[in-house]
Biotite code that builds the C-alpha atoms (Angstrom):
import biotite.structure as struc

atoms = struc.array([
    struc.Atom([5.750, -5.457, -9.841], chain_id="A", res_id=1, res_name="MET", atom_name="CA", element="C"),
    struc.Atom([8.567, -6.857, -7.870], chain_id="A", res_id=2, res_name="LEU", atom_name="CA", element="C"),
    struc.Atom([11.235, -4.615, -6.233], chain_id="A", res_id=3, res_name="ILE", atom_name="CA", element="C"),
    struc.Atom([14.342, -4.706, -8.507], chain_id="A", res_id=4, res_name="ASP", atom_name="CA", element="C"),
    struc.Atom([17.482, -3.646, -6.694], chain_id="A", res_id=5, res_name="PRO", atom_name="CA", element="C"),
    struc.Atom([18.907, -2.105, -9.736], chain_id="A", res_id=6, res_name="ARG", atom_name="CA", element="C"),
    struc.Atom([15.708, 0.231, -10.194], chain_id="A", res_id=7, res_name="LYS", atom_name="CA", element="C"),
    struc.Atom([15.140, 0.723, -6.199], chain_id="A", res_id=8, res_name="ALA", atom_name="CA", element="C"),
    struc.Atom([16.216, 3.098, -3.492], chain_id="A", res_id=9, res_name="THR", atom_name="CA", element="C"),
    struc.Atom([15.111, 3.304, -0.003], chain_id="A", res_id=10, res_name="LEU", atom_name="CA", element="C"),
    struc.Atom([13.564, 6.213, 1.510], chain_id="A", res_id=11, res_name="LEU", atom_name="CA", element="C"),
    struc.Atom([13.290, 6.497, 5.422], chain_id="A", res_id=12, res_name="VAL", atom_name="CA", element="C"),
    struc.Atom([10.966, 9.372, 6.487], chain_id="A", res_id=13, res_name="VAL", atom_name="CA", element="C"),
    struc.Atom([11.537, 11.484, 9.508], chain_id="A", res_id=14, res_name="ASP", atom_name="CA", element="C"),
    struc.Atom([12.379, 8.861, 12.491], chain_id="A", res_id=15, res_name="ILE", atom_name="CA", element="C"),
    struc.Atom([13.857, 11.661, 14.870], chain_id="A", res_id=16, res_name="GLN", atom_name="CA", element="C"),
    struc.Atom([14.876, 12.150, 18.269], chain_id="A", res_id=17, res_name="GLU", atom_name="CA", element="C"),
    struc.Atom([11.903, 14.386, 19.435], chain_id="A", res_id=18, res_name="LYS", atom_name="CA", element="C"),
    struc.Atom([9.271, 12.573, 17.409], chain_id="A", res_id=19, res_name="LEU", atom_name="CA", element="C"),
    struc.Atom([9.905, 8.920, 18.110], chain_id="A", res_id=20, res_name="ILE", atom_name="CA", element="C"),
    struc.Atom([8.543, 8.891, 21.818], chain_id="A", res_id=21, res_name="GLY", atom_name="CA", element="C"),
    struc.Atom([4.827, 10.303, 20.487], chain_id="A", res_id=22, res_name="ALA", atom_name="CA", element="C"),
    struc.Atom([4.564, 7.159, 18.243], chain_id="A", res_id=23, res_name="MET", atom_name="CA", element="C"),
    struc.Atom([1.888, 4.244, 18.861], chain_id="A", res_id=24, res_name="SER", atom_name="CA", element="C"),
    struc.Atom([5.011, 1.755, 18.818], chain_id="A", res_id=25, res_name="ASP", atom_name="CA", element="C"),
    struc.Atom([8.217, 3.487, 19.321], chain_id="A", res_id=26, res_name="PRO", atom_name="CA", element="C"),
    struc.Atom([10.385, 0.620, 20.144], chain_id="A", res_id=27, res_name="GLU", atom_name="CA", element="C"),
    struc.Atom([9.124, -1.753, 17.407], chain_id="A", res_id=28, res_name="GLY", atom_name="CA", element="C"),
    struc.Atom([9.240, 1.128, 14.849], chain_id="A", res_id=29, res_name="THR", atom_name="CA", element="C"),
    struc.Atom([13.041, 1.877, 15.587], chain_id="A", res_id=30, res_name="VAL", atom_name="CA", element="C"),
    struc.Atom([13.832, -1.704, 15.673], chain_id="A", res_id=31, res_name="ALA", atom_name="CA", element="C"),
    struc.Atom([12.007, -2.730, 12.587], chain_id="A", res_id=32, res_name="ARG", atom_name="CA", element="C"),
    struc.Atom([13.470, 0.194, 10.710], chain_id="A", res_id=33, res_name="ALA", atom_name="CA", element="C"),
    struc.Atom([17.182, -0.392, 12.036], chain_id="A", res_id=34, res_name="ARG", atom_name="CA", element="C"),
    struc.Atom([16.438, -4.213, 10.533], chain_id="A", res_id=35, res_name="TRP", atom_name="CA", element="C"),
    struc.Atom([15.491, -2.866, 7.320], chain_id="A", res_id=36, res_name="LEU", atom_name="CA", element="C"),
    struc.Atom([18.285, -0.279, 7.018], chain_id="A", res_id=37, res_name="LEU", atom_name="CA", element="C"),
    struc.Atom([20.795, -2.629, 7.913], chain_id="A", res_id=38, res_name="ALA", atom_name="CA", element="C"),
    struc.Atom([19.482, -5.522, 5.579], chain_id="A", res_id=39, res_name="ALA", atom_name="CA", element="C"),
    struc.Atom([19.509, -3.139, 2.917], chain_id="A", res_id=40, res_name="THR", atom_name="CA", element="C"),
    struc.Atom([22.771, -1.611, 3.433], chain_id="A", res_id=41, res_name="ALA", atom_name="CA", element="C"),
    struc.Atom([24.405, -5.066, 3.051], chain_id="A", res_id=42, res_name="GLU", atom_name="CA", element="C"),
    struc.Atom([22.779, -5.347, -0.329], chain_id="A", res_id=43, res_name="LEU", atom_name="CA", element="C"),
    struc.Atom([24.133, -2.081, -1.084], chain_id="A", res_id=44, res_name="GLU", atom_name="CA", element="C"),
    struc.Atom([20.839, -0.439, -1.724], chain_id="A", res_id=45, res_name="LEU", atom_name="CA", element="C"),
    struc.Atom([21.265, 3.232, -2.122], chain_id="A", res_id=46, res_name="PRO", atom_name="CA", element="C"),
    struc.Atom([19.450, 4.992, 0.916], chain_id="A", res_id=47, res_name="THR", atom_name="CA", element="C"),
    struc.Atom([18.111, 8.418, 1.823], chain_id="A", res_id=48, res_name="VAL", atom_name="CA", element="C"),
    struc.Atom([16.888, 9.530, 5.051], chain_id="A", res_id=49, res_name="ILE", atom_name="CA", element="C"),
    struc.Atom([14.928, 12.759, 5.624], chain_id="A", res_id=50, res_name="SER", atom_name="CA", element="C"),
    struc.Atom([14.741, 14.828, 8.663], chain_id="A", res_id=51, res_name="GLU", atom_name="CA", element="C"),
    struc.Atom([11.778, 17.081, 9.203], chain_id="A", res_id=52, res_name="GLN", atom_name="CA", element="C"),
    struc.Atom([12.830, 20.505, 10.791], chain_id="A", res_id=53, res_name="TYR", atom_name="CA", element="C"),
    struc.Atom([15.923, 19.139, 12.707], chain_id="A", res_id=54, res_name="PRO", atom_name="CA", element="C"),
    struc.Atom([16.652, 22.207, 14.616], chain_id="A", res_id=55, res_name="LYS", atom_name="CA", element="C"),
    struc.Atom([13.534, 21.741, 16.424], chain_id="A", res_id=56, res_name="GLY", atom_name="CA", element="C"),
    struc.Atom([12.644, 17.938, 16.269], chain_id="A", res_id=57, res_name="LEU", atom_name="CA", element="C"),
    struc.Atom([16.158, 16.665, 16.601], chain_id="A", res_id=58, res_name="GLY", atom_name="CA", element="C"),
    struc.Atom([17.873, 14.421, 14.250], chain_id="A", res_id=59, res_name="HIS", atom_name="CA", element="C"),
    struc.Atom([17.777, 10.889, 12.865], chain_id="A", res_id=60, res_name="THR", atom_name="CA", element="C"),
    struc.Atom([18.106, 8.591, 15.818], chain_id="A", res_id=61, res_name="LEU", atom_name="CA", element="C"),
    struc.Atom([21.765, 7.485, 16.084], chain_id="A", res_id=62, res_name="ALA", atom_name="CA", element="C"),
    struc.Atom([20.973, 3.605, 15.708], chain_id="A", res_id=63, res_name="GLY", atom_name="CA", element="C"),
    struc.Atom([19.481, 4.068, 12.555], chain_id="A", res_id=64, res_name="LEU", atom_name="CA", element="C"),
    struc.Atom([22.253, 6.124, 11.305], chain_id="A", res_id=65, res_name="LYS", atom_name="CA", element="C"),
    struc.Atom([24.741, 3.576, 12.149], chain_id="A", res_id=66, res_name="ALA", atom_name="CA", element="C"),
    struc.Atom([22.725, 0.753, 10.486], chain_id="A", res_id=67, res_name="ALA", atom_name="CA", element="C"),
    struc.Atom([23.395, 2.568, 7.216], chain_id="A", res_id=68, res_name="ALA", atom_name="CA", element="C"),
    struc.Atom([26.336, 4.670, 7.394], chain_id="A", res_id=69, res_name="PRO", atom_name="CA", element="C"),
    struc.Atom([26.595, 5.307, 3.503], chain_id="A", res_id=70, res_name="ALA", atom_name="CA", element="C"),
    struc.Atom([22.945, 6.750, 3.770], chain_id="A", res_id=71, res_name="ALA", atom_name="CA", element="C"),
    struc.Atom([22.577, 10.541, 2.298], chain_id="A", res_id=72, res_name="GLU", atom_name="CA", element="C"),
    struc.Atom([20.641, 12.311, 4.925], chain_id="A", res_id=73, res_name="ILE", atom_name="CA", element="C"),
    struc.Atom([18.413, 15.648, 3.735], chain_id="A", res_id=74, res_name="VAL", atom_name="CA", element="C"),
    struc.Atom([16.677, 18.433, 5.648], chain_id="A", res_id=75, res_name="GLU", atom_name="CA", element="C"),
    struc.Atom([13.143, 19.741, 4.772], chain_id="A", res_id=76, res_name="LYS", atom_name="CA", element="C"),
    struc.Atom([10.322, 21.888, 6.141], chain_id="A", res_id=77, res_name="MET", atom_name="CA", element="C"),
    struc.Atom([7.739, 20.613, 4.001], chain_id="A", res_id=78, res_name="HIS", atom_name="CA", element="C"),
    struc.Atom([5.781, 17.707, 5.086], chain_id="A", res_id=79, res_name="PHE", atom_name="CA", element="C"),
    struc.Atom([6.527, 15.920, 1.936], chain_id="A", res_id=80, res_name="SER", atom_name="CA", element="C"),
    struc.Atom([9.981, 15.267, 0.746], chain_id="A", res_id=81, res_name="CYS", atom_name="CA", element="C"),
    struc.Atom([8.529, 15.738, -2.702], chain_id="A", res_id=82, res_name="VAL", atom_name="CA", element="C"),
    struc.Atom([7.311, 19.253, -2.094], chain_id="A", res_id=83, res_name="ALA", atom_name="CA", element="C"),
    struc.Atom([10.385, 20.227, -0.215], chain_id="A", res_id=84, res_name="ALA", atom_name="CA", element="C"),
    struc.Atom([12.529, 19.354, -3.165], chain_id="A", res_id=85, res_name="GLU", atom_name="CA", element="C"),
    struc.Atom([15.093, 17.765, -0.858], chain_id="A", res_id=86, res_name="CYS", atom_name="CA", element="C"),
    struc.Atom([15.660, 14.669, -2.745], chain_id="A", res_id=87, res_name="LEU", atom_name="CA", element="C"),
    struc.Atom([18.807, 13.845, -4.208], chain_id="A", res_id=88, res_name="PRO", atom_name="CA", element="C"),
    struc.Atom([19.008, 13.244, -7.880], chain_id="A", res_id=89, res_name="PRO", atom_name="CA", element="C"),
    struc.Atom([20.634, 9.499, -7.126], chain_id="A", res_id=90, res_name="SER", atom_name="CA", element="C"),
    struc.Atom([16.941, 8.817, -5.622], chain_id="A", res_id=91, res_name="LEU", atom_name="CA", element="C"),
    struc.Atom([15.054, 10.815, -8.196], chain_id="A", res_id=92, res_name="MET", atom_name="CA", element="C"),
    struc.Atom([16.817, 8.849, -11.232], chain_id="A", res_id=93, res_name="ALA", atom_name="CA", element="C"),
    struc.Atom([15.573, 5.515, -9.773], chain_id="A", res_id=94, res_name="ARG", atom_name="CA", element="C"),
    struc.Atom([12.018, 4.231, -11.049], chain_id="A", res_id=95, res_name="GLU", atom_name="CA", element="C"),
    struc.Atom([11.209, 2.230, -7.615], chain_id="A", res_id=96, res_name="GLN", atom_name="CA", element="C"),
    struc.Atom([11.156, 4.029, -4.116], chain_id="A", res_id=97, res_name="VAL", atom_name="CA", element="C"),
    struc.Atom([10.957, 1.907, -1.015], chain_id="A", res_id=98, res_name="ILE", atom_name="CA", element="C"),
    struc.Atom([9.416, 4.067, 1.639], chain_id="A", res_id=99, res_name="VAL", atom_name="CA", element="C"),
    struc.Atom([9.325, 3.888, 5.576], chain_id="A", res_id=100, res_name="CYS", atom_name="CA", element="C"),
    struc.Atom([9.119, 5.945, 8.566], chain_id="A", res_id=101, res_name="GLY", atom_name="CA", element="C"),
    struc.Atom([6.674, 8.255, 10.320], chain_id="A", res_id=102, res_name="MET", atom_name="CA", element="C"),
    struc.Atom([3.973, 9.681, 10.630], chain_id="A", res_id=103, res_name="GLU", atom_name="CA", element="C"),
    struc.Atom([2.301, 7.326, 8.221], chain_id="A", res_id=104, res_name="THR", atom_name="CA", element="C"),
    struc.Atom([-0.552, 9.595, 7.643], chain_id="A", res_id=105, res_name="HIS", atom_name="CA", element="C"),
    struc.Atom([1.167, 12.785, 7.254], chain_id="A", res_id=106, res_name="VAL", atom_name="CA", element="C"),
    struc.Atom([4.979, 12.961, 6.105], chain_id="A", res_id=107, res_name="CYS", atom_name="CA", element="C"),
    struc.Atom([5.047, 9.385, 4.556], chain_id="A", res_id=108, res_name="VAL", atom_name="CA", element="C"),
    struc.Atom([1.547, 9.874, 2.940], chain_id="A", res_id=109, res_name="LEU", atom_name="CA", element="C"),
    struc.Atom([2.366, 13.182, 1.438], chain_id="A", res_id=110, res_name="GLN", atom_name="CA", element="C"),
    struc.Atom([5.757, 12.063, 0.321], chain_id="A", res_id=111, res_name="THR", atom_name="CA", element="C"),
    struc.Atom([4.233, 8.762, -1.273], chain_id="A", res_id=112, res_name="VAL", atom_name="CA", element="C"),
    struc.Atom([1.387, 10.832, -2.839], chain_id="A", res_id=113, res_name="LEU", atom_name="CA", element="C"),
    struc.Atom([4.257, 13.274, -4.262], chain_id="A", res_id=114, res_name="GLY", atom_name="CA", element="C"),
    struc.Atom([6.365, 10.335, -5.652], chain_id="A", res_id=115, res_name="LEU", atom_name="CA", element="C"),
    struc.Atom([3.306, 8.718, -7.492], chain_id="A", res_id=116, res_name="LEU", atom_name="CA", element="C"),
    struc.Atom([2.501, 11.834, -9.167], chain_id="A", res_id=117, res_name="ALA", atom_name="CA", element="C"),
    struc.Atom([6.049, 11.695, -10.443], chain_id="A", res_id=118, res_name="LEU", atom_name="CA", element="C"),
    struc.Atom([5.373, 8.660, -11.854], chain_id="A", res_id=119, res_name="GLY", atom_name="CA", element="C"),
    struc.Atom([7.442, 6.421, -9.388], chain_id="A", res_id=120, res_name="LYS", atom_name="CA", element="C"),
    struc.Atom([6.683, 2.873, -8.327], chain_id="A", res_id=121, res_name="GLN", atom_name="CA", element="C"),
    struc.Atom([6.182, 3.090, -4.468], chain_id="A", res_id=122, res_name="VAL", atom_name="CA", element="C"),
    struc.Atom([6.423, 0.379, -1.920], chain_id="A", res_id=123, res_name="PHE", atom_name="CA", element="C"),
    struc.Atom([5.192, 1.468, 1.639], chain_id="A", res_id=124, res_name="VAL", atom_name="CA", element="C"),
    struc.Atom([7.020, -0.701, 4.064], chain_id="A", res_id=125, res_name="VAL", atom_name="CA", element="C"),
    struc.Atom([3.936, -1.264, 6.736], chain_id="A", res_id=126, res_name="GLU", atom_name="CA", element="C"),
    struc.Atom([5.910, -2.861, 9.611], chain_id="A", res_id=127, res_name="ASP", atom_name="CA", element="C"),
    struc.Atom([8.259, -0.044, 9.402], chain_id="A", res_id=128, res_name="ALA", atom_name="CA", element="C"),
    struc.Atom([5.936, 2.935, 9.646], chain_id="A", res_id=129, res_name="CYS", atom_name="CA", element="C"),
    struc.Atom([4.251, 4.405, 12.648], chain_id="A", res_id=130, res_name="ASP", atom_name="CA", element="C"),
    struc.Atom([2.007, 7.190, 13.659], chain_id="A", res_id=131, res_name="SER", atom_name="CA", element="C"),
    struc.Atom([0.741, 8.320, 16.918], chain_id="A", res_id=132, res_name="ARG", atom_name="CA", element="C"),
    struc.Atom([-2.303, 6.292, 16.862], chain_id="A", res_id=133, res_name="THR", atom_name="CA", element="C"),
    struc.Atom([-2.997, 2.847, 14.939], chain_id="A", res_id=134, res_name="PRO", atom_name="CA", element="C"),
    struc.Atom([-5.934, 4.462, 13.315], chain_id="A", res_id=135, res_name="ALA", atom_name="CA", element="C"),
    struc.Atom([-4.079, 7.076, 11.909], chain_id="A", res_id=136, res_name="SER", atom_name="CA", element="C"),
    struc.Atom([-1.308, 4.674, 10.484], chain_id="A", res_id=137, res_name="LYS", atom_name="CA", element="C"),
    struc.Atom([-4.247, 2.613, 9.135], chain_id="A", res_id=138, res_name="ALA", atom_name="CA", element="C"),
    struc.Atom([-5.892, 5.449, 7.300], chain_id="A", res_id=139, res_name="ALA", atom_name="CA", element="C"),
    struc.Atom([-2.355, 6.504, 5.813], chain_id="A", res_id=140, res_name="GLY", atom_name="CA", element="C"),
    struc.Atom([-1.700, 3.053, 4.726], chain_id="A", res_id=141, res_name="LEU", atom_name="CA", element="C"),
    struc.Atom([-5.180, 2.814, 2.963], chain_id="A", res_id=142, res_name="ALA", atom_name="CA", element="C"),
    struc.Atom([-4.968, 5.991, 1.257], chain_id="A", res_id=143, res_name="ARG", atom_name="CA", element="C"),
    struc.Atom([-1.439, 5.407, -0.104], chain_id="A", res_id=144, res_name="MET", atom_name="CA", element="C"),
    struc.Atom([-2.651, 1.795, -1.300], chain_id="A", res_id=145, res_name="ARG", atom_name="CA", element="C"),
    struc.Atom([-5.760, 3.389, -2.946], chain_id="A", res_id=146, res_name="ASP", atom_name="CA", element="C"),
    struc.Atom([-3.470, 6.114, -4.567], chain_id="A", res_id=147, res_name="ALA", atom_name="CA", element="C"),
    struc.Atom([-1.507, 3.125, -6.173], chain_id="A", res_id=148, res_name="GLY", atom_name="CA", element="C"),
    struc.Atom([1.323, 2.494, -3.862], chain_id="A", res_id=149, res_name="ALA", atom_name="CA", element="C"),
    struc.Atom([2.154, -1.073, -3.079], chain_id="A", res_id=150, res_name="GLN", atom_name="CA", element="C"),
    struc.Atom([2.020, -1.823, 0.828], chain_id="A", res_id=151, res_name="VAL", atom_name="CA", element="C"),
    struc.Atom([4.665, -4.394, 1.675], chain_id="A", res_id=152, res_name="VAL", atom_name="CA", element="C"),
    struc.Atom([6.573, -5.882, 4.592], chain_id="A", res_id=153, res_name="THR", atom_name="CA", element="C"),
    struc.Atom([10.480, -5.698, 5.521], chain_id="A", res_id=154, res_name="ARG", atom_name="CA", element="C"),
    struc.Atom([10.583, -9.373, 4.564], chain_id="A", res_id=155, res_name="GLU", atom_name="CA", element="C"),
    struc.Atom([8.821, -9.012, 1.243], chain_id="A", res_id=156, res_name="MET", atom_name="CA", element="C"),
    struc.Atom([11.337, -6.134, 0.412], chain_id="A", res_id=157, res_name="VAL", atom_name="CA", element="C"),
    struc.Atom([14.424, -8.259, 1.435], chain_id="A", res_id=158, res_name="LEU", atom_name="CA", element="C"),
    struc.Atom([13.336, -11.447, -0.626], chain_id="A", res_id=159, res_name="PHE", atom_name="CA", element="C"),
    struc.Atom([12.526, -9.360, -3.557], chain_id="A", res_id=160, res_name="GLU", atom_name="CA", element="C"),
    struc.Atom([15.800, -7.629, -3.373], chain_id="A", res_id=161, res_name="LEU", atom_name="CA", element="C"),
    struc.Atom([17.725, -11.025, -3.311], chain_id="A", res_id=162, res_name="LEU", atom_name="CA", element="C"),
    struc.Atom([15.632, -12.511, -5.858], chain_id="A", res_id=163, res_name="GLY", atom_name="CA", element="C"),
    struc.Atom([16.666, -15.974, -5.612], chain_id="A", res_id=164, res_name="SER", atom_name="CA", element="C"),
    struc.Atom([18.442, -18.403, -3.014], chain_id="A", res_id=165, res_name="SER", atom_name="CA", element="C"),
    struc.Atom([21.407, -18.241, -5.384], chain_id="A", res_id=166, res_name="SER", atom_name="CA", element="C"),
    struc.Atom([22.088, -14.722, -4.698], chain_id="A", res_id=167, res_name="HIS", atom_name="CA", element="C"),
    struc.Atom([25.888, -14.461, -3.436], chain_id="A", res_id=168, res_name="PRO", atom_name="CA", element="C"),
    struc.Atom([24.520, -12.945, 0.045], chain_id="A", res_id=169, res_name="LEU", atom_name="CA", element="C"),
    struc.Atom([21.394, -15.193, 0.407], chain_id="A", res_id=170, res_name="PHE", atom_name="CA", element="C"),
    struc.Atom([23.077, -17.355, 3.137], chain_id="A", res_id=171, res_name="ARG", atom_name="CA", element="C"),
    struc.Atom([24.459, -14.295, 4.976], chain_id="A", res_id=172, res_name="GLN", atom_name="CA", element="C"),
    struc.Atom([21.315, -12.305, 4.769], chain_id="A", res_id=173, res_name="ILE", atom_name="CA", element="C"),
    struc.Atom([19.015, -15.380, 5.855], chain_id="A", res_id=174, res_name="SER", atom_name="CA", element="C"),
    struc.Atom([21.240, -16.180, 8.748], chain_id="A", res_id=175, res_name="LYS", atom_name="CA", element="C"),
    struc.Atom([21.365, -12.633, 9.989], chain_id="A", res_id=176, res_name="THR", atom_name="CA", element="C"),
    struc.Atom([17.870, -11.312, 9.049], chain_id="A", res_id=177, res_name="TYR", atom_name="CA", element="C"),
    struc.Atom([15.646, -14.240, 8.446], chain_id="A", res_id=178, res_name="LEU", atom_name="CA", element="C"),
    struc.Atom([16.447, -17.126, 11.152], chain_id="A", res_id=179, res_name="VAL", atom_name="CA", element="C"),
    struc.Atom([15.602, -16.428, 14.561], chain_id="A", res_id=180, res_name="GLY", atom_name="CA", element="C"),
    struc.Atom([13.453, -13.750, 16.453], chain_id="A", res_id=181, res_name="GLU", atom_name="CA", element="C"),
    struc.Atom([12.751, -10.535, 14.363], chain_id="A", res_id=182, res_name="GLN", atom_name="CA", element="C"),
    struc.Atom([11.872, -7.194, 15.905], chain_id="A", res_id=183, res_name="PRO", atom_name="CA", element="C"),
])
């Protein structure tokens, strides 16, 4: 199955101020998530950002919010966004959910498993996810794949959303996100 921009939404899980420093690749994770948020914002993909206990863990990094100013931000205490019942109707109405964030083996995993249980088609953006250790990230990705999630990259997401080089934004997106050095 391909990602369909008419059916998809982006969910960014818990890339927060007090968590990012503990990740295995904090700078890379932030740069790749910002890239994904900015590119999908240009394509006007609906976006939701979750924050785990923001009073204690801080808020979503400012640069990520700036990359997708129209994104809806939701708060949660459960590790899973589904268990927290914090996902807005706009996301729940769509069949496909593109997911990235941290930690891959905790909040991302539990959210993805919850979305799959609801019958959603889920695409996990491997290069925009992180955990404290590479082994934990790998285990989380493997478990999500085994459960039925599609593991994808940022470029796969972008090309599937565009669908064709005849897309009206293809040249602009290509120049901005696909040509030259990427994070």
